N, C-alpha and C positions, 0 to 999 in steps of 0.2 A: 344392126345398130342404126343404120340409116333409115330403115323402114320404121323403126320405133320413133326416131326423131320426127319423121314425116307425119306419123300418126299423131304424135303429141302436138305437132304444129297445127295440123288440121283440126284437132280437138279444141285447142286454144283459140284458133281462128273462128271456129264455129261458135264457141261459147261467147267470145267477144262480139261476134256478129249478132248472136241472139240477144245479148244484153243491149247492144247498141240499137238494134231494131225495136226492141221491146220498150226501152225507156227513152229513146231519143225524142227530144222535144217536150218531155214531161217536166212540169215545173219542179218536181222533186229533185231532179238532177242539178238544179241551181244551188241547192243547199247541201246535197249529200252526194258522196261518191259511191257508185254502185260497184260491187265486187263480184265474187263468184256465186254461181247458182248452187245452192246447198240443199234445198228442200222444196216441198210443195204442201199446200194446205187449203183449208176452206171447203165449201160445198163442192163435191166432185173433184177435189184437189186441183181446182182451176187456178189458184193463185201460185205463182212461182215466187219462191223466197230466195233473196240474194243477201249476201253479206254487204254491209255498207258502213260508212263513217260520215259523221257530220263534218263538213269542211271547216267550220269555225272553231269547233272545240275538239275535233278528232275523236269524238265520242262514238263508240261502236253502236250500230243499229242493225235492224233487219228491214229490208225493203221488200214489200209485197207488191208484185206486179201482175196485173191481168192483161194478157195480150189479146187484143180484139180479133186477131186472126183466128182464134179458136172458134169464134161464132160466125165466121164468114159463110158457113153453109146455111145459116138460118136467114129467114126473111127479115126485112127491116123492123117490123113491129115486134118480132120475136127477139131480135137483137136489143131493141129498146127495153123489152121486158127483162131480159137478162141483166142488162146494165143497171136498170133501176133496182133490181133485187140485190145486186152486188153493192151498189152504192148505199142502199138502205142498211145493209148489214154492217158496213164499215162505219157509217155515220152513227149508228146506234152504239157500236163498240167505242167510238171516240167519246161519246157523251158519258159512258159509264166508267167509273174508276173504282177498282177493287183489287186487292192483291191476288185474287183468284181469276181475274180477268186479264186478258192480254192488254198490256199498256201501249197505247198509241202515242208516239212522239211527234208525228207529223200527220196532219189529216189527209184525207183522200185528195189526190190531184188527178185530173183527167186531161188527156191529150188526144190527138186524133187516133193514135195507135194503141193507147193503153190507159189503164187505171193504175195508180200507184199510191201507196201510203207507207209510212215508216213506223216501226214498233221497237220495243226493247229487243236486245239481241236474242235470236232464236236458234235452237239446235235443229229441230225437225218437228213434224206433226206426229201424233201418236199413230196415225195410219202408216206413215213411213217407217216408224220403228217396228210396227207389227208386220211389215213386209209388203205393204202396198206402195210401190214405187212409181205410180203413174205420174206423169208430168215432171219427172226428174231427168237430169241429163243422162246421156247414154252411159257415161262412166260414173257409176254411182260411188259416192265416197265410202271408203271402208269404215269410217266412223258410223255411218248409218247401216251399212250392210251387216256389220258384225255386232251391232248394238244389241245387248241383252239386258232386259229389265231385271233388277234385283227385287226380291220380295218386299224389302222396305220401300223401294221406289214405287212399286205397284200399290202397296197399301197406302202410302202417303199421297201418291198421285190421285187415287180414287177418293181419298179423304178430301183433297183439295178441290176436286170437282164437286163433291158433295157440298163443301162449304160455299163454293161459288154458286151452286144452284140454290142453296139456302139463302144466300144474299139476294139473288134474283127473285125468289118466291116471296120472301118475307119483307125485304126492304124495298125492292123496285116494283113488286107486284107484277111480275112479268114471267111469262112462260117462254123458254128459249125456243122450243119447237123443233130443234134439229141437233140434239146432243148426239154426236157421232165421233169416232176416232179422228176423222178429218178435221173437225172443229175443236179438237183438244191439241194445244201446242205445248211442246216442251221447250222451255227457254234455255239459255246458256247454263244456268245453274241447275237445270233438271226439274224445275218446278212445272207443274201442269197448269196451263192457263186455258180459259174458255174464250173462243171467238165464234164467228159465223152466226151473227144475229139476223141473217137474211129473212128468217120466217118467225121471228119472235112475235109474241102476242102480248100486248099490254092489257091490263085490266080495264074494263069499261067503267068500273066504279071503284077506283082506288081508295076512295075515302071510306068505303064500307068495309065491314069486317069480312064478309064473304065476297071475294072478288069474282068477277065474271070475265071469261076470256072468249071473245068471238072467234070462231073458226071458219075457215073457208073450205068449201068442198074440193075434194081432190079432182083435178082436171087433167086427165091423161094426155090431152092434146098439147099441153104446155111443154116447152123444152125442159129437159132434165135439170138444167141449172135453175129453173124457176120452181122446182119442187124439192121438198126435203127427201132425205134418203129413206125409202120405205122399209129397209131392213132393220132400222132402229126406231121406227115410228110405232106409237101405241095403236092398238087395234081400233080404239074409239075414234081416232082421226078419220079412218076410212069408213068404218061401219056405221058410226052414229054422228059423224061430223060434229064432234065436240072435243074440247081439250081443256085441260086444267093442269095444275102443278103436278098432279100425279102422273100426267102423261110424260113429263120430263123424267120422272122417277122410273117409269118403264124403260125409257131410253137409257138411263143410267144402268139399269139391270142388264140390258142388252150389251152395253159397252163393257161391263164387268165380265160378262160371259166371254166376249170376244178377246178381252185382254188375257184371260186364262186359257183360251182355246186357240192361241196363235193367230189372232186376228180374224177368225171366221165367225160370222154372226150365227145366232141360234137358229134362224130360219132363212131359207132362200126364197126370195120373192120374185114372181114373174111380173115384170112391170107392164107387160102387155095386157095381162088379165089380173089386175091388182085386186079386184073384189074377190075373185075366186080364191086367190092366194091367201088373202087375209081371213076368209071364212075357214079355209083349211087350217090356217095358223091358229085361229080361235079354238078350234076343236083340240088341237094339240096342246095348247096352253092349258086348257081345262083339265087335261089328263097328265099334265107335266109332273113328273116325280123326281126325286133326288137321283135316281139312276140315270136320268138324262143329263145331269149336271156333274158328272164324275170329274170333269177337268177343273171344276171350281174347288178351291180349298174347302175342306169340311167345315171349318169354323165360320165361313161366310156363305156356305151353300144354302142354308135355310133362308137367309136374307135375300139372296139373289132370286130364289124361288118366289118369295113374297113380292119382290119388285116386278117380276114377270107375270104376276097374277092378272087374270082377265078383269077382275073387279078393281077399279081404281081406288076404292076406299080401303082395300086390304093392303095396298102398297104403303110402305113406310115413307114418311116425308123426308125432306133433305136434312132437317135438323135432327131427326131421329137416327138417320143413317150415320151422322158424324159421331154418334155416341155408342155405336155397336162395339162389342168386345174385339171384333176383328181389327179395329183401328187403335186398340190400346197397346199395340206393340211399342216396345221401348224406343225403337228407332223412329217410328212414326211420331210418337209423342215428342221426342227430342227435336225432330225437324219442325214439328208444329210449334214448339216453344220458340225456336229461333225465328219463325215467321212472325211471332207476336212479341218479339223482344223489345221492340221500340215502345211497347206499352208498359213495360216493367220498370220499376224503380231500381236504384243501385243495390239495395239490399237483396231484392229478389234475384237480380242478375248475379250478384256475387255468390249466392247460395247455389244457383244453377251451374255456374262455371266451376265451382268447387267439386261438384259431382260429375262433371262432364268427362274427366279422364277415365272414369270407370265405364262409360258408355262408348267412347270412341273406338276401343278395340272390337266392339261388336258390329260396327258399321262398315260397309264396303268402302274401299279407298276412294272410288269415284264419287260416292255420296259425300264423303268427308271433304274432298277437295272442291267439289262443285257447290255443295249446299252449305256446309258448316264453316269452312275456312273464310269465305267472304263475310259471313256474319261476324266471325270473331275479329277479323282485322278491322272491320268497321267500328269496333269498340275502342281502337287505339286512340281515337280522338278524345276519349274520356280518360284522363290520367288516373283517376281513382279506380278505374276498372282494369287498367293495364296489368297490375300484379295478379289479377285473377284470370285474365285472358291469356297472358303470355305463356304460362306453362302448357296450356292446351295447344297453342300455335306451335310451340317447339316440339310437342309430342307428335303433332301431325307432320312436322318437318322431318322427323326421324323416319317416317314411312314413305316419304317422297324421294324420288330420284333427285340427283344433283340438278338436273335440268329443270325439273318441276320446282325445286326449292328456289333456284335462281329466278325463275320466271314468276312464280306465284307468291312466294313468302318473303324473300329478301327485300324486294322493293317496299314492302309494308313494314319491315323491321328497321329500315334505315332511320326514320325519325325517332324510333324508340331507343336506338343505341345512344342517342344524344341526351335522353331524358335522365336527369339526376334525381328527380323526385317523383314518386316516393322511392326510398332507398331500396325497397324490396326488388325493384326492377333490376338493379345491379347484381343483387344476390342471385336472382334467377338466371341471369345471363352467365354468371360465373359458374354456376352449377352445370350449365349446358355448354360450357366453353368448348369441349371436345367436338360436339356436334357443329358448332359454328365454324370452328377452324377446319373441319373436315369438308364441309359442303360449300363454304363461302369462297369465292374466287380470291386469289392472293391480293389483288388490288383492294378489294373491299375489306379484307382482313387488315391490311395496313392502314386503310383510311377510316375504318369504322369500328372493327372489333378490338384491336389492340389498344387504341386510345381509350376505350372503355376500361380495359384492364389497368391502364396507367392511372386513370382517374380513381379507380378503386384503391390503388396503392397510396394515392395521395389524399384519400378521403379523410375527413376529420373523425369519422367513426372508427373506433378501435375494432369493433366487431367486423366491420367490412374489411379492414386491413388483415385481420387474422384469417378470415374466410378466404380472402384473395391469396394470401401466402400459403394457405393449406391446399388450395385448388391448383395453383400454378404448376406444381410438379406433375399433376395428372395429364396436362396437355402440353408440357414443355417440348415434347418431341415433335409437336405440330407447328411450333413457332420457328420461323426462319431465323438462321443464325445471326445475320446483321441486326435484326430487330431485338433479338435477345441480348446481344452484346452491347449495342449502343443505346437501347432504350429501357429494356426490362431490368437488367442487372443494376444499372445505376440507380434506378428507383428503389429496388430492394435494399441496396446499400444505404440510401438516404433514409428509408424507413427504419433501418436498424440503428443508424447513428442519431437520428433526430427525435425518435419517439421517446416518450417518458414511460411507456408501458413495457414491463418486463416480458409480457407474453408476446408482444409484437417483435421485440428484439430476438427472443429465442426462436420464434417462428421464422423470422428472417434468416437466421443461421441454419435452421433445419431446411428451409426452402433452398438455400444456396447449396447445402450439402446434397440434396436430392437431385439438383439439376447440374451438378458438376460433370456428370457423364456426357452431357450434351455440349460441353464447352471445349475449347481448344486448350491443349496443355500449356502453351506459353501464355495464353490469356489468364489462366488460373494462376500460374507462377508470378506473373507480372502485375496482376490486378486484384485477384481475390485474396491471395495470401498476405500481401502487404496491407490490405484493408482490415484484416483480423487484428493487426497491431494497433489500429485506430479506435477499436471499441473501448469505451471508457469504463464500463461497469465490470465488476469482478464477482458477480453473483455466481454461485456454483452452476446453475443452469446455463448461463452464458459461457462460462469456462468450458463446460462439457460440450457445448455447441461448437466452440472454437476447436477443441480437441477433435471432435467428430469430423470437421472439415479437413483438418490436417491429416487425420488417419485415412479418410476417404481418398484424398489426393495422393497420399503416400502409397497406399495399397492398390489403387486402381491400375489396371493393366495399360490403359490408354494414356493415363496422366503420369503419375510418378513425380517425385521430387529429386532434382539433381543433388549430388553430394555437396556441391558448392552452396546451394540454397540451404541444405540441411545444416551445414557447418556455420554458415554466415548469418542466417536469418531465422530458420525454424527452431532449431534447438536453443539458441539464445532467447527466443521468445517463450518456448514451452517450459523450459526448466524453471524460470522464476514463477510462472503460473502454477506449476505443480506444487509449490510450497505455500500457496495461499491458505490462510487459516480457515477459510470458509469451507474448504473441501473436506469431505468425510473420508474414511479409510478406503472404501471402495472406489471413490472418485480419484483419490491419490494413487491407488494401485493402477487404475486405468491410465493415468498420466505416465507413471513410471514404466508401464508395459510398452506404451507407444514410444517413449524416449529410448528405452533399451533396444527396441526393434530398429529405431532409426540409427542409433549408434552402431549396432551390429552391421547394418547395411553400409554405413559410412566406412567402418573399418574394413569390411571385406572388399568394397569397391576400390578404396584407396590402396589397400595392400596389393590387390591385383594389378592396379596401375603401376605401382612401384616395382613389382616383380617384372612386369613386362618391360619397363624402362631399364631395369638392371640387365635383363637378358639382351636387350637391344644394344646397351652400352658395351657389354662383353663381346658381342658379335662385332661391333664396330672396332673395338680395341684389337681383337684378333685379326680383323681384316687390315687394319692399319699396320700391324706388325708384319703381316705377310707381305704387304706392299713394300715396306721398308727393306725387308730381307731380299725380296726379288730385285728391288732397285740396287741394293748393295752388291748382290751377285752379278748383276748385269754390268755394274761399274767395274768390278774386279775383273770380270772376263774381258771387258773391253780394254782395260789397262794392261792386263797380261798379254792379250793379243797384240796390242800396240808395241809392247816390249819385245815380243818374239819377232814381229815384223821388222823392228829396228835391228835386232841382232842378226837375223838371217839376211837382211839387206846388206849389212856391213860385211858379213862373212862371204856372201855370194860375190859381192863386188871385189873383195880381197882375192877370192879364188880365181875370178875371171880376169881381173885387171891388174892383179899384183898389188892390190890395195885400194881402198875406197877413195874415189876422187875427192869426196868431201874431206876424208881424213888427210889426203895429200894437200888439199887446199888449206886445211888447218895447219898442217906442217909447214907449208909455204908461208902461211901467215905468220907462223912462229919465227920462220927464218927472216921474213920481212921485218919482224920486230928486231931481229938481231942484225940483219943486213939485207941488202938488195939482192934479187935473184939474178943468176947468170943467164945468158942468152939461151944456153942449152936447156936449162931448167924451164924457161918460159916456153920454148918450143915444145918440150915434152908435155908441159901442162896444157898447151893449146890442143895438142893431138888427143890427149885424154878427154878433154871437154867435148871435142868433136865426136869422139867415139861414144861417149855417154849420151850425146844428143841424138845420135843415130839409133841407139838402143831404145831411147824413150819414144822415138817416132814410129817404131814398129808396132804392128797390131797385136793385141793381147791374145793369149791362147783361149780357145773355147772348149771348156770341159764337157765331156759326155758322161752321162750317168750310167753306171754299170752296177750290177748286183755284186756286193762284196762277198768274197769267199773266206770262210773261216781259216785262220792261220794253221799251218801244218806244224811249224816249229816255233819255239819261243827263243828269242835271242836276247842278247844283252842290249841295254839301252844305248843307242848310238851317241846320245848326248854325253853320257858318262865316258864313253870311249874317247870321244873327241876331246873332252876336257883332260883326260889322262894323257893323251898324246901331246896336247898342247902344253902340258905342264913340263914336258921335257925341253921345251924351248927356253930354258932358264938363261942360256947364254945370250939370247937375243933380246933386244929391247926395241919396241916399236912405239910410236906415239899413240896415245889413247884416242880411239875414234870418237868423234863428236856426233852423237846420235840426234837426228832431227826429230821433231814432234811426231811426224808420221812419215817414215821412210818407206819407199816402195821400190820394187825391183823394176828395172826396165824390161820391156817385153819384146819378144821376137815373133816373127810370123809363125803361124801354126804349122806344125810338121806332122800332124796326125797323131800327136801325143795327147791322150786324154788323162788328166790327173786331177785328183782331189786331195785337199790337205786340211786337216783339222788339228787344233792344238788345245786339248784339255790342259788346264793349267793347275800346277801345284804351287800354291802360294808360299810354301815353306822354303822355296829356293829362289825367291825373288832377290836375295841380297848378293847374288853373284856379281862380281865387278865387271865381268865381260858381257853382261846383258843377256846371258843365256839361262834358260831354266834347265835344271838337272833332270827334271821328269817331264818329258814331252812325248806326245803320241802323234804319229803320222799315219794317216789312213788313206789308202788308195783304193779306188774302185776298179782297178785293173790297169793293165799296161798293154798298149797297142801302138807300136811305133814303127811304121814303115819308113825306111831311111833311104834317101837318094845318095848313092856313094859319091857322086860328083858334086854334091851340093855343098856350098860354103855357107854356113849359117850366118856369118857376119857380113857376107857380101863384100869382103875386102880383106885386108891383111889381118891375119890372126894375131891374137894377143901373145905377149911374150910368154914363153914357157909352155905353150900348147901348140902343136902343129896340126895341120889338116891331113887326115889319112883317108885313103879310099877304103870304104867299108863294103863288105858283102851283105847280102840279105841275112839278117840275124834269125836264128831259130826262134821258135815260139817261146816267149819268156813266161815264166810262171806268174800267176796273180799273187799280189802281196797284200797282206792285211796290216792293219795298224799295229804299232807297238803299244804295249800297255793295254791290250784288248780287255774284253770282259773276263770275269773270273773263270768262266768255263774254259778259257783257253789254257789254263794251267797256272801254276804258281809263278809269281814274279821272282826273277833272279835276285838273290841276296846281293846287295851292293855294299861295298865298303865305303867309308867316309873318304871324301875327296880332299886331297892335299891342295889347298888353295894358295900356298906360298909361291908356287911357280907362276900362277896366274897373276898374283900381286906383283911379282918381279917383272912378269911379262908386260903388264900394263902400267908399270910404275913410271916414275919420272925420268928413267934413263933415256938417253938420246940414242937413236939408232946408229950402229957402227958399220953397217953394210949399205950398199946401194939399193935403190928401189927395185931394180930388176932382179938382183940376187934374192932379196927378201921375198918377193912375189913368187920366185921359182921355188925357193925352199918351202914356203907355206903350202903351195900347191902340191909339191911332192909329198910333203908330210901328210896332207889330207887324203890324197889319192892312195897312199899306201894302205889305208884301211880297207880298201875294196879288193885287194889282191887275195884270191881264195887260197886256202891251204892246199897242201899236196893231197892229191886223190879226191879233191872235192869235185862233185859233179854239178852241172848246171850251166854256167856261162862259160863258153870257150874263149880262146884268145881273140877270135874275131869279134865275138860279142862284146868282150871287154873293150876291144878297140873302139867299137861303136859307142860303148858307154863313155869311154874317155873323150871321144870326139864330141859327144853330146854334152858331156859335163864341161868340156872346154868352152862351150858357148855360154853366153849369159842368159840363154833362153830359159834356164831352169826357173828363175824367179823364186826358187826355194819353196814356194807354197804349192802343194799338190804334186810335188816331184816324187815319182816312185823310187828314184835312186836313194832317197833319204829314208826309205823304210828298211831298217836293219834286218827285218825278217827275210829279206832276199838272200841272206847268207847263212850258210850252215854253221860256221864257226865265228867266234868274235874276231874282229880284225887285229892284226899284229900291231903292237905298240911301236911307234917310230921313236928311235933313240937319238938319232943324229941326222943332220942334213945330208951328210955324205951317203949314208945308207939309203936315204930317199932318192938321191941321184942315181945310185946303182940300181935301185928297183925300177926306176923309170927307164933306164937303158935296157934292162932285161925285158921290161914290158913292151917297149916299142921296137925291140930287135936291134 
C-alpha cells in the first residue's frame, strides 16, 4: 500500500512539475488554470493537451502546449524553422472559423520555454484513439486506452472531416497539406475537428475559378517537424512537386484506410530514401485492387480505392464524398442534422424531434450522451420547443445511470420544472414521474419535483387535474411519507371539495382509495374517513367512491376500522347514503353488502369482548369467594385455638396450683366486694403470685421434630372422659374462671421432653360452658424424657397435693399418635350425648363450701385417677407412673404438645371418678 502511495505521489509530482515547467511564465496562465495532461496532437504529436478552465468564467477549455525542450537537439536555425512552422499553423487555425475546424478560444502565446494556446474542450486526437500514444504521460488514461470507435462515430467523423475539407477547398480556397490522424481532434462531444495548418497552401489566384496552389519541393534535410507526414501525403507532392485539392482527398483516403485498419497506414515510407519509397508506392497504387482493402467496409471500399488513385482527377472531391451512400446512415444523418440545428426553424425542429425517439434506441449510449443530449438541452431556452425536446431528454435519462442523470441531465431540467407554460410540459413530467422520483436525489424531489405535482393539482385546467390524479397512484410508493401526509393529501382533498367538476371529484376519491395502502392506519381513521362526511355532492359516482374508500379501509389487512369507529361514525354515515334515491339496484346492493359485513364484524368483535369480560368476572368472583372462605376458616381456627389455649391454661393451673391464680384473684375480688381479706388470705395470695411469677420467668421448652408413628390402638376421646368425670362433681361448687383474651401457660426449663400439640377444631361443640371442646385431637411426634431423680422441677417447695418422689430411669415409652387421626386409623368410637347439667351446676353461681386446698386436692385426685391402668394392663409400671405423676405435678406441661394428654397411650378407657374419697384412696394406693 505504501509503495502504491509513493508511486502515485511521484506521478502527481512529476505531472505537476511537467505542467509547471512547460507553462510557467506563459501569458496563457494569467487567464487560464492548467490541469491534467490528457492527450497529444498536431504534427508529430508535438503538442501536449491539458485540461483547463478559464479563471473568470470557469469555462472548460483545452490548453495546447509545445515544450521547447523537445527541440533542444536541433541547431538554432532549425529551432527557428520549427517554431515558425508551429506558429503559422496555429495562427491560420485561429483565423478560420467553422464547425468542422477546431475552435481556438485564446490565441497562441509564446514564452521562453513554450508555446501555448487554448481551444474548446478536447478529448484526444484521432491518432491517440487509434493507438498512437506518443508524447502522452506514462500513466495513460483508461478513457483513451480502452476507447473504441462505434461505426456511427467513424462514419460521421469521416463525414465531418469531408465537410471540413469541402469548406477549405470551396470557401477558403486552401489546401490543408497535412491531413493525418494527428491533426484530427475529437472534442468532448466526440465531434471530429481539423487542426494542424502548418503546411497549408492558399490559392495564388483565389478570385479565379481554377485556383492554383504553389508547392514547395520536399527537403529531406529539414527537421521532421518542418515536413508533413509522408505516409499520408499524395504521390504528386514528392514526384511532381505539385499539389491541389485532390491531394487532400488522397490524404483523406489514407486516413479512412488507417481508421478501418487499427491506425496503420496503407504504405510504410522510408524517410531516408523518400523518392524510392514513393516510386514503389506509385507502382503499388496503380495495381491497387479491392483485395488490398479488405479491412475497409464494402460499401465504402470503392470510394477509398478512388481516393487512393494515382491520377488526381479520378479522386472524388470533398463535396462529392459528403454525398456518398456510406454516409447516409440514419445515425450519421441524425448527428449531422443536430450539427445544423441552429439553421432550422421551429417547424422543422419540431418535426425532427417528434421522430427522434425512434432513432435514439439505434444509437450507442456514448454517442447519445456526448453528441445528442447537449444539443437537446440547448433547446430548453426556447419554451415553444420544450414540449418536443423534453420527451427525448427523459428517454435518454432512462438509459443513464443515476450518477450520469444527476451530473448531465438534472441540472438542465431544473429550470424546466418551474415552467408552467406551455401546459404540455407538466403533462410530460407527470407521465414520467416514476423516472424522476427514482433517479432524482431526495432533496431535489422535495424542492423541484413535488412542487410541480402540487401545481398540477392546483392548476385551473380540469384535464391537468384529472391526469395528475390518475398518475399519482402509479408513483405514490416513491413519495416520502411526510410529503404525502402533509402536502399531497391535503391538496387532493381540496381538489375534491372545491372543484365543480364531477370527474375531478370522482378521480380524487379514486386516487385516495388507491393510495390508502401507503398511509398510516390512524391517519386514515382520523383524517381521511372524517373528510368523506364533508363531501357535499350525492351523485352515484361520488357515493360509490365514498363506499370504495370505506370498503378498502375496512378490508385492508394493515388498516382496518375499529368497532368504535364503525358504530359511532362509519355506519351512521353509510346507512343514510345507502337509501339515496339516485342509487340503482346494483349500487344499493353494494352498499348493503358492505354494511352487513361491517355489522357482522361489529357483532362478532363486541360479542367476543363481552364473553371475555364475563369469563374474567366469573374468575374474579370465584377468586373472591375462595379468599373469603379461607379468611373465615383462618379466623375460626384462630378463635378456636384461642379458646382451647384459654381452657387448658385454666385447667393446667387448676391441676398444678389447686386453682387458677386469676380465678382466685377473681374470687378474692368478689370477696373484696363482700368484705375485706384476712391476713392469712393475703399471705396465701402473695405466695401464689410469687410462684406464678417464677413459672413465667422460666425458659420455654424447645420441641424436636420426630417422624410420627401410626397409632396402634384407638381409644376413647380424653376430652369426653374428662367431661364425664367432672360431671360427677355435682356436689361441689367453684367460682367460674374468668378467661383472659389470650391465656398462656407458664414455662419451665427444658428437661429433654420433646412435644408437639395440635388442635383440630370441631365448631359444633363451641357452646360448652367450661370452655373446652368435646372433639379435640392431640398429636405427639414422640416421647423422650430422661429424668433426673434428684431434680425438683420447681426449684422450691412443691405445690399442695403433689409431693416430690425419687424416680428411677423409666423404661422406653411407646410413641403416641394423635387422637382422632386419619380415617385409616379405624372408625371413631361411638360417643353418647354428654350430660351438661353437672357442668352447669359445677360452674353455676353457687359459692364454694370447701377450702382452696381441699378443692385443689380433690380436683387433682379426680383428674389423675383417669391415668390408673386396669388390672393386667401392660405398658407403664409403677415406677413409670410415679415419674408421670411427678412430671404432671410440675406446671411444666403447658398442656400444649404434652404427650400425657394423648389418650392413645392407654389400652383401656379411664375409670370414672365418682367421689372425692375414692380419689384420695386411689392416691394412697398409688403412692404407697
